[in-house]
C-alpha positions as a Markdown table, in Angstrom:
| # | Residue | x | y | z |
|---|---|---|---|---|
| 1 | Unk | 0.0 | 0.0 | 0.0 |
| 2 | Unk | 2.8 | 2.5 | 0.9 |
| 3 | Unk | 4.5 | 1.7 | -2.4 |
| 4 | Unk | 1.3 | 2.4 | -4.4 |
| 5 | Unk | 0.7 | 5.7 | -2.5 |
| 6 | Unk | 4.3 | 6.8 | -3.1 |
| 7 | Unk | 3.9 | 6.0 | -6.8 |
| 8 | Unk | 0.7 | 8.0 | -7.0 |
| 9 | Unk | 2.3 | 10.9 | -5.1 |
| 10 | Unk | 5.3 | 10.8 | -7.4 |
| 11 | Unk | 3.0 | 10.7 | -10.4 |
| 12 | Unk | 1.1 | 13.7 | -9.1 |
| 13 | Unk | 4.3 | 15.7 | -8.6 |
| 14 | Unk | 5.5 | 14.7 | -12.1 |
| 15 | Unk | 2.2 | 15.8 | -13.7 |
| 16 | Unk | 2.2 | 19.1 | -11.7 |
| 17 | Unk | 5.8 | 19.9 | -12.8 |
| 18 | Unk | 4.9 | 19.3 | -16.4 |
| 19 | Unk | 1.8 | 21.4 | -16.2 |
| 20 | Unk | 3.5 | 24.0 | -13.9 |
| 21 | Unk | 0.3 | 24.3 | -11.9 |
| 22 | Unk | -0.2 | 23.0 | -8.4 |
| 23 | Unk | -3.6 | 21.7 | -7.3 |
| 24 | Unk | -4.7 | 20.9 | -3.7 |
| 25 | Unk | -8.0 | 19.1 | -3.9 |
| 26 | Unk | -8.2 | 20.0 | -7.6 |
| 27 | Unk | -7.4 | 17.2 | -10.1 |
| 28 | Unk | -6.6 | 19.6 | -13.0 |
| 29 | Unk | -5.4 | 22.9 | -11.5 |
| 30 | Unk | -6.1 | 25.9 | -13.7 |
| 31 | Unk | -3.7 | 28.3 | -11.9 |
| 32 | Unk | -0.2 | 28.2 | -10.5 |
| 33 | Unk | -1.9 | 27.3 | -7.2 |
| 34 | Unk | -5.4 | 26.0 | -7.3 |
| 35 | Unk | -7.1 | 25.2 | -4.0 |
| 36 | Unk | -10.4 | 23.6 | -3.3 |
| 37 | Unk | -11.3 | 24.6 | 0.3 |
| 38 | Unk | -10.2 | 27.0 | 2.9 |
| 39 | Unk | -6.7 | 28.6 | 3.1 |
| 40 | Unk | -4.9 | 29.1 | 6.4 |
| 41 | Unk | -1.9 | 31.3 | 6.5 |
| 42 | Unk | 0.4 | 31.9 | 9.4 |
| 43 | Unk | 2.9 | 34.2 | 7.6 |
| 44 | Unk | 2.6 | 37.3 | 5.4 |
| 45 | Unk | 1.1 | 37.7 | 2.0 |
| 46 | Unk | 3.8 | 39.2 | -0.1 |
| 47 | Unk | 2.8 | 40.4 | -3.6 |
| 48 | Unk | 6.0 | 41.4 | -5.5 |
| 49 | Unk | 7.9 | 40.5 | -2.3 |
| 50 | Unk | 6.2 | 43.3 | -0.3 |
| 51 | Unk | 4.4 | 42.3 | 2.9 |
| 52 | Unk | 2.9 | 45.8 | 3.4 |
| 53 | Unk | 2.5 | 47.5 | 6.7 |
| 54 | Unk | -0.1 | 47.3 | 9.5 |
| 55 | Unk | -3.5 | 48.8 | 8.5 |
| 56 | Unk | -2.9 | 48.6 | 4.7 |
| 57 | Unk | -5.3 | 46.8 | 2.3 |
| 58 | Unk | -4.5 | 44.8 | -0.8 |
| 59 | Unk | -5.7 | 46.5 | -4.0 |
| 60 | Unk | -6.1 | 44.6 | -7.3 |
| 61 | Unk | -4.4 | 46.0 | -10.3 |
| 62 | Unk | -6.5 | 43.9 | -12.7 |
| 63 | Unk | -6.0 | 40.5 | -14.4 |
| 64 | Unk | -2.3 | 39.6 | -14.9 |
| 65 | Unk | -1.0 | 42.4 | -12.7 |
| 66 | Unk | 0.5 | 42.2 | -9.2 |
| 67 | Unk | -1.8 | 43.6 | -6.5 |
| 68 | Unk | -0.4 | 46.4 | -4.3 |
| 69 | Unk | -0.7 | 47.3 | -0.7 |
| 70 | Unk | -2.4 | 50.6 | 0.0 |
| 71 | Unk | -3.0 | 52.4 | 3.3 |
| 72 | Unk | -5.9 | 54.9 | 3.9 |
| 73 | Unk | -6.2 | 57.5 | 1.1 |
| 74 | Unk | -7.7 | 60.7 | 2.5 |
| 75 | Unk | -6.8 | 64.4 | 2.8 |
| 76 | Unk | -8.1 | 67.7 | 3.9 |
| 77 | Unk | -6.6 | 71.2 | 3.4 |
| 78 | Unk | -7.8 | 74.7 | 3.9 |
| 79 | Unk | -6.9 | 78.3 | 3.0 |
| 80 | Unk | -5.6 | 80.0 | 6.2 |
| 81 | Unk | -5.3 | 83.5 | 4.9 |
| 82 | Unk | -7.3 | 85.8 | 2.6 |
| 83 | Unk | -6.1 | 86.1 | -0.9 |
| 84 | Unk | -6.9 | 88.6 | -3.7 |
| 85 | Unk | -7.9 | 87.1 | -7.0 |
| 86 | Unk | -7.8 | 89.2 | -10.2 |
| 87 | Unk | -10.9 | 89.5 | -12.3 |
| 88 | Unk | -11.1 | 86.9 | -15.1 |
| 89 | Unk | -8.1 | 85.1 | -13.7 |
| 90 | Unk | -9.1 | 81.4 | -14.0 |
| 91 | Unk | -6.8 | 79.3 | -11.8 |
| 92 | Unk | -6.5 | 76.6 | -9.2 |
| 93 | Unk | -6.5 | 77.0 | -5.5 |
| 94 | Unk | -2.9 | 77.1 | -4.2 |
| 95 | Unk | -0.9 | 77.4 | -1.0 |
| 96 | Unk | -3.5 | 75.4 | 1.0 |
| 97 | Unk | -2.6 | 74.2 | 4.5 |
| 98 | Unk | -2.9 | 70.5 | 5.1 |
| 99 | Unk | -5.0 | 69.3 | 8.1 |
| 100 | Unk | -4.1 | 65.6 | 7.3 |
| 101 | Unk | -2.9 | 63.6 | 4.3 |
| 102 | Unk | -3.2 | 59.9 | 4.8 |
| 103 | Unk | -1.1 | 58.4 | 2.0 |
| 104 | Unk | 0.9 | 61.5 | 1.0 |
| 105 | Unk | -1.0 | 61.9 | -2.2 |
| 106 | Unk | -1.9 | 65.6 | -1.8 |
| 107 | Unk | 0.9 | 68.0 | -2.8 |
| 108 | Unk | 1.0 | 71.7 | -3.8 |
| 109 | Unk | -2.8 | 71.8 | -3.4 |
| 110 | Unk | -3.2 | 69.0 | -6.0 |
| 111 | Unk | -4.4 | 65.5 | -5.3 |
| 112 | Unk | -3.0 | 62.6 | -7.4 |
| 113 | Unk | -4.8 | 59.3 | -7.4 |
| 114 | Unk | -2.4 | 56.6 | -6.2 |
| 115 | Unk | -4.5 | 53.7 | -7.5 |
| 116 | Unk | -7.4 | 53.0 | -9.8 |
| 117 | Unk | -10.7 | 53.4 | -7.9 |
| 118 | Unk | -13.7 | 55.4 | -6.9 |
| 119 | Unk | -13.0 | 58.7 | -5.1 |
| 120 | Unk | -15.2 | 61.3 | -3.4 |
| 121 | Unk | -14.2 | 65.0 | -3.1 |
| 122 | Unk | -15.7 | 68.1 | -1.5 |
| 123 | Unk | -14.8 | 71.8 | -1.7 |
| 124 | Unk | -16.0 | 75.0 | -0.2 |
| 125 | Unk | -14.9 | 78.5 | -1.5 |
| 126 | Unk | -16.0 | 81.8 | 0.0 |
| 127 | Unk | -15.7 | 85.0 | -1.9 |
| 128 | Unk | -15.6 | 88.3 | -0.1 |
| 129 | Unk | -17.8 | 91.3 | -0.7 |
| 130 | Unk | -17.9 | 92.8 | -4.2 |
| 131 | Unk | -20.0 | 95.9 | -4.7 |
| 132 | Unk | -20.0 | 95.7 | -8.5 |
| 133 | Unk | -23.4 | 95.7 | -10.1 |
| 134 | Unk | -22.4 | 93.1 | -12.7 |
| 135 | Unk | -20.3 | 90.2 | -11.5 |
| 136 | Unk | -20.2 | 86.4 | -11.0 |
| 137 | Unk | -18.1 | 83.9 | -9.1 |
| 138 | Unk | -17.5 | 80.3 | -10.0 |
| 139 | Unk | -15.8 | 77.3 | -8.4 |
| 140 | Unk | -15.2 | 73.9 | -9.9 |
| 141 | Unk | -13.7 | 70.5 | -9.0 |
| 142 | Unk | -11.7 | 69.3 | -12.1 |
| 143 | Unk | -9.9 | 66.2 | -13.2 |
| 144 | Unk | -6.6 | 66.6 | -15.1 |
| 145 | Unk | -4.6 | 63.7 | -16.6 |
| 146 | Unk | -0.9 | 63.4 | -17.4 |
| 147 | Unk | -1.4 | 63.6 | -21.2 |
| 148 | Unk | -1.7 | 67.4 | -21.3 |
| 149 | Unk | -5.5 | 67.3 | -22.2 |
| 150 | Unk | -7.7 | 70.0 | -20.9 |
| 151 | Unk | -9.1 | 69.4 | -17.4 |
| 152 | Unk | -12.6 | 68.1 | -17.1 |
| 153 | Unk | -15.2 | 69.6 | -14.8 |
| 154 | Unk | -16.6 | 67.1 | -12.3 |
| 155 | Unk | -18.7 | 69.6 | -10.3 |
| 156 | Unk | -19.3 | 73.4 | -10.7 |
| 157 | Unk | -21.0 | 76.2 | -8.8 |
| 158 | Unk | -21.7 | 79.6 | -10.2 |
| 159 | Unk | -23.4 | 82.6 | -8.7 |
| 160 | Unk | -24.3 | 85.8 | -10.5 |
| 161 | Unk | -24.5 | 89.4 | -9.1 |
| 162 | Unk | -23.6 | 88.4 | -5.5 |
| 163 | Unk | -22.0 | 90.9 | -3.2 |
| 164 | Unk | -20.6 | 87.8 | -1.3 |
| 165 | Unk | -20.8 | 84.1 | -2.2 |
| 166 | Unk | -20.1 | 80.7 | -0.6 |
| 167 | Unk | -19.8 | 77.8 | -3.0 |
| 168 | Unk | -20.2 | 74.2 | -1.7 |
| 169 | Unk | -19.7 | 71.3 | -4.1 |
| 170 | Unk | -18.8 | 67.6 | -4.2 |
| 171 | Unk | -18.0 | 64.9 | -6.8 |
| 172 | Unk | -17.8 | 61.2 | -6.8 |
| 173 | Unk | -15.7 | 59.9 | -9.7 |
| 174 | Unk | -13.8 | 56.9 | -11.0 |
| 175 | Unk | -10.1 | 57.6 | -11.4 |
| 176 | Unk | -7.1 | 55.8 | -12.8 |
| 177 | Unk | -3.7 | 56.0 | -11.0 |
| 178 | Unk | -2.0 | 59.3 | -11.9 |
| 179 | Unk | -5.2 | 61.4 | -12.4 |
| 180 | Unk | -5.0 | 64.8 | -10.7 |
| 181 | Unk | -7.8 | 66.6 | -9.0 |
| 182 | Unk | -7.8 | 70.4 | -8.5 |
| 183 | Unk | -10.2 | 73.1 | -7.4 |
| 184 | Unk | -10.4 | 76.0 | -9.8 |
| 185 | Unk | -11.9 | 79.5 | -9.1 |
| 186 | Unk | -12.7 | 82.5 | -11.3 |
| 187 | Unk | -14.7 | 85.7 | -10.9 |
| 188 | Unk | -15.4 | 88.8 | -12.9 |
| 189 | Unk | -16.9 | 92.2 | -12.4 |
| 190 | Unk | -17.7 | 95.3 | -14.5 |
| 191 | Unk | -14.9 | 97.3 | -13.0 |
| 192 | Unk | -12.2 | 94.6 | -13.4 |
| 193 | Unk | -11.3 | 94.8 | -9.7 |
| 194 | Unk | -9.7 | 91.9 | -7.8 |
| 195 | Unk | -11.9 | 90.1 | -5.2 |
| 196 | Unk | -11.0 | 88.5 | -1.9 |
| 197 | Unk | -11.0 | 84.7 | -1.6 |
| 198 | Unk | -11.6 | 84.3 | 2.1 |
| 199 | Unk | -9.4 | 82.1 | 4.3 |
| 200 | Unk | -9.7 | 81.3 | 8.0 |
| 201 | Unk | -7.5 | 79.5 | 10.4 |
| 202 | Unk | -9.6 | 76.7 | 12.0 |
| 203 | Unk | -9.9 | 76.2 | 15.7 |
| 204 | Unk | -7.3 | 73.5 | 16.3 |
| 205 | Unk | -9.1 | 72.4 | 19.4 |
| 206 | Unk | -12.3 | 71.5 | 17.6 |
| 207 | Unk | -11.7 | 71.3 | 13.9 |
| 208 | Unk | -14.7 | 70.8 | 11.5 |
| 209 | Unk | -15.2 | 71.9 | 7.9 |
| 210 | Unk | -17.8 | 74.4 | 9.2 |
| 211 | Unk | -15.1 | 76.3 | 11.0 |
| 212 | Unk | -13.4 | 77.5 | 7.8 |
| 213 | Unk | -14.3 | 79.4 | 4.7 |
| 214 | Unk | -12.3 | 77.7 | 1.9 |
| 215 | Unk | -11.2 | 74.0 | 2.0 |
| 216 | Unk | -10.7 | 71.0 | -0.2 |
| 217 | Unk | -11.0 | 67.3 | 0.9 |
| 218 | Unk | -11.3 | 63.9 | -0.5 |
| 219 | Unk | -10.8 | 60.1 | 0.0 |
| 220 | Unk | -10.7 | 56.8 | -1.7 |
| 221 | Unk | -14.1 | 55.0 | -1.5 |
| 222 | Unk | -13.0 | 51.7 | -3.0 |
């Protein structure tokens, strides 16, 4: 009996080596390792030789690609000081102060998607008083890629003939790794005067988005 079992085992090993697939409880394995049943692991899972760090999750990169470890992806930043914006000067928010940046994906007021996935973003922009009789203010969350194509508006808010204005907007969008998200602002008035984009230093003892005038935040949903 032992001889027969040994022969069968040797034959299985031989067949497995020829097919280059290993099956456990699977007569004809379809993958390098094909298991029918539960898998118990006492060590680390190491895609690409990387065991990751505590708290990270394993993200798929699609069929045929090595998955990667990713930690929490979330950020929030605010404008601490008032800033003057010239009339008709369309541009992105800049010099924002970070509250937190889990994943280090928010730099120079621009968020760069670290992995493919669905993301959610929020922004608030407060424009100071403008006494012009003909004016508007606009804020938009926009996606920009690395190919030099024009940015795409994901959400936009526009107010006409407002002496002061507060824009709140949000967007949920599917991104690919490398896509960049920015908040753009523009205003105009009949006199061509600059307008104040209000900032406010939040209360560090009890920080909430309601404590500040202009902010930008986002996180990876899945």
